[in-house]
C-alpha angles and dihedrals in degrees: 000000000000126000113246093237096051133072126227120211133215101217123137116237089254095053091045090053090051092053093047090049090051091052093047091049091055094053123096099191138340124004138169135240087241090057092053091047091051090051092049092047092050091055093043089056091046091049094045090242099133125115111248134021137258133031121348121220094192142067094196127105116230114263094245090056092045086055089052090052090048090052091053090050090049089055091051089050090052089050087059098243097107137035124210112224097188133266091059092298119138133192129199116241 
């Protein structure tokens, strides 16, 4: 079930990973999970990969998709390319 003021996306895990990687590559220092989610949602809307039709009254990614983004970031942390500094803040290594 999605919250009415959030938007779900229809990206495969592979495409989601590519978008998260693109965002991380563009960063020079610290960034937040919310920033990554906003980036992913922007591209999902551009690509027409959102669940549902019509106008959107939100700029927030659905929680389930935020969790998917968080899981991708956790994998990148385990790979040793990012550090998590708490409160969903990440830093490139």
